C-alpha positions, 0 to 999 in steps of 0.5 A, a space after each residue: 422603337 424603344 421601351 422593350 427590354 433585351 432577352 437573356 441567353 436563355 429566353 433567346 434560345 427557347 424562342 429560336 428552336 421551332 425558327 428553323 435556320 435561324 441562329 444567334 450571331 452575336 446581338 443578332 438572329 440571322 438566317 440564310 436563304 437560298 434561291 434557284 435565281 437572282 430574281 427569286 432572291 429579289 422577289 423574297 426581299 421585296 416580301 420581306 419588306 412588306 413584313 418589316 414595314 408592317 411590323 415597323 421593324 426591319 432587318 439587315 438584308 444582305 443580297 449575294 447572287 441567289 443568297 439572301 441573309 437576314 439579320 435581326 436586331 433592335 439597335 435602339 435597345 443593343 440587342 435582342 428583344 421580343 420584336 426580333 423574334 416576333 419579326 422572324 416569326 412573321 417572316 417564316 409565317 409569311 414564307 409558308 402562306 407564299 409557299 402554299 399559294 398556287 404559282 401563277 
């Protein structure tokens, strides 16, 4: 994945405003998710993997018991790009959709 330019500080700040809980950490955007159980967190990781594959852009995923932290950057471009914000939005949209589905 190459051919896209990195975003300015102002562009990143503006794009992060509607993304609740996401914050900038250097060349990454990151968010921490907490779950009631370890397996719920792992199911979330599985759902994120499907979104990432569909976007052809993959976050760094850190799992510590019931906490999952996602970190997103465009390594090939050496910073944050539109792709990173698009992935964060897609993950949030997928989470919102999953919350609306009835439990089985």
